N, C-alpha and C positions, 0 to 999 in steps of 0.2 A: 918648876915652881916660879911664880911670878915675882920679880924683884921690883918693888915700888920705891921710888926715891922722890922726896919733896925737894924741889929746887927753886931758885929765884932767877928768872930769865932777865936778860938785858934788853930784849926787844920782843914784842909780841905781834905788832902790826908791821908786816914786811911786804915789800914790793913783790908782785907776782907777774909772770908772763902770760897767765891765762885771764885773770881778773886784775883789777887795780892793786888789790892787796890780798894777802893770805894771812890766816890766823890759825895757829895750832896751839891749843891749850896744853897739849901733852906731847912729849917726845916718846915714840914707841906706841904700839897698838896691840891690845889684848886679842882683837878679833883674828889676827894672824892669818890673813889670806895668803895662800900659797903663791899667787901671782903678783902680789903687791910690789910695785916698783921701789917703794921706800925701803924694803928689806935689802935692796942692793947696795945702799949707801949709808943708811941711817946708823948702823952700828959704828962705822968708821967716824961718821960725823959727830956722834954723841959720845964716843969713847967707851962704849959698852962692849964687853966680851961675850955677853949672853946672846943667845940666838934671838932672832926677830920673833916677837910674840911673847918673849919671856922677860921683858923689862919695860917699864914705863916711868918716865920722869914727869912728875906732876908740877906744872909751873904755877905754884901757889900764889904768886904775885901778879898773875895774868890780868885780872880785872883792873887792879890799881894801875898797872903799867899801861894798859889799853886806854884808860881814862886820860892819862897824861899825854899819850901819843896822839889820840884823837883831837885833843885841843890844838895841836899844831899841824895836823894833817889836812891835805886837800880832800874834799869829799870824793869818795869813789866806792866801788863795789868791793866788799870784803868776802873772800872765799873761806868758808869754815867747813872743812879744813883740808890742806893739801897733802899732808904726810901722816895723818892719823885719823881715826874715826872720832869726831867730836863727841859722840854719844857712846863710846866704849863703856864697859861696865863700871869703871872707876868714876865716871861722870855722875853716877847716882849718889856717890859719896861726896865728891868734891864740888860738884855743880859749877865748875869753872866756865863751861860753855854757856850756861844760863846767865851767869854773872857778866860775862863778856857781851852777851846779847843785850842785856840791860843797858850797858854803856853805849852800844851801837844805836839803840833805840833813842837814847837821849839826844844824840847828835844826828839821828836819822841818816846814818850811813847805810846804803843798800847792802843787803846780805844775801849770799848764795850758800845754802847749807846742803851738804851731801853726806849721807850716812848709810849704814846697813842695820841700824838699831831702832827698835820700836820705842826706845826711851825718848826719842825726838818728840813724841806726842805730849810729853810733860810740858813742853815749852810752847804749846799752841797759843796760849794766852799772849805770849810775847810776840809771836809772829804777827798776830793781828794788830799790834801796835806799830808795825813798820809801814812806812809809805811804800817801800819797795822791798820785797823779799821773795825768794824762790827756795823751795824745799824739795830735795830730790833723794831718791834711793838708787843705789847701785843694785841692779837686778840682772845678773849675768846668765840666768837660765830659769826655766820653769820647773826644772827637775830638782826636787828637794834633796835627793840622794847625791846628785852631782854637786849641788850647792854646799852641802855639808862636808864633802870631801875637800873642796877648794876654799871654803870660807867657814872654817870649823866653829867659830864662836860668834857668827853673825845671827841675826834673827832669821827665822825661817822665811822662805819665799812668801808663804801665805801671810805671815805676820807683816812683812814689808808691804804687800799689796793692800792689806787692810788699813795699815797706817797711811798709805798714800791716799786711799779713798776718804779717810777721815779728814786729812788735811785739805785735800782738794774740795771736799764738800763744804768746808768751812770758809771757802772763798780765797784760800791761799794758792798762789801759782805753784804748780808742782811739775816735776820732770822725773823721768827714769833714765838712768845711764846704763844702757845694755852693753856692757863691756867690762872685761874682755869676753868675747863670745865663747861660751862654754856649751858643751853638748846638751841638747834638749829639743823641744818642739817649738820652733819660732812662731808658728801661727797661733798656737795656744797661748804663748807668752803675750803676744800683742792683744789677743782677745781678753786676757786678764787685765791688761793695762788700759783698755779702752774706758773712757769716761773717768779715769783716775788721774790722768796726767795731761798737761798742756803741751808737753814736748818730750820727744824720745831722742836720745843721742845713742849712736851705735859706734862701737870701736872694737878692733880685733885685739889679740894678745900681742902687745908691743914688745914684750921682753921674753919672747918665747925661749931663747937660749937658757934662761935662768930656771925654767920649769920643765925642760925636756925630760929629765930623769923621772919626774913625777908622772908625766903623761905615759912614759914607757912602763912605769910600774903599774899603772892602771889599765894598760892595754889600749890606750887611746891615741895611737900614733896617727891615725887618719885625721883626728880632730885637731891636729896642729899643723895641717897642711894649708897652703894658699888656696887650694881648691875648696877645702871645707869652709874657710872664712868667706870666700867669694859666694859660694852657694848659700850659705847661711844668711849672708847680708842680702842677697837677692830675695830670699824667702821672707825675710823680715820687712824689707821695703815694699814688696808686693802686697803683703798683708796690711801694712800701714796705709798705703795708697788706697786700698780697697775700702778701708774704714775711715778714710779722709782725716787721718791723724797727722799732725806736724812732726817732722823728724829731721835729723841732720846726721849724715854719715861722716865720720872723722877719719876714714882711711880709704 
């Protein structure tokens, strides 16, 4: 059972090693991806005893806090978000991500949004008000069954692809984060992404030790070897080059 707690954060716009800032309207994530690196430390950081995916702290003062922090901050790119999905199901109720986007638009801070939820389409009107914004989906496989095993509460792969197409066709810069690499058909995945994204990022499973048991349970021992990741990467990059699509390999 999901434990939801409304809290008042002390800071919402924080320095990031990947972008200038990161912004997380929630602590915890309902999507509950098996491979998520946040599950390795967020329980300890947040003081929760519940398992990852079974708690969410809702930072109800996030928009107000962001407004105050933006007034003093040097302009830079804001990553939404680093340790939760900004469009997890509770966002439909609280709309904290949307309210934070409104504050960013007022100051025209560039935004980079990454999600696995089709709820992102709700904010298409706001994306179009940004001078600089990128919207991307994490898509780890083309195989719906595999995605459901590893990302139990995410939108389906098909829904993510349709959302990307809608956003991209509206003139918004889009990307796909293909990582961690999960079993599937890499050529078919790239075919599905063609003309829906401006950029593809590729990454392997970086915290494999934390999910080894899950792989063994599913009988996927081969799919967590260096050889698998290397071969899968080569097939992805070959298909991307063939289709003249931009990409970056992160491992």
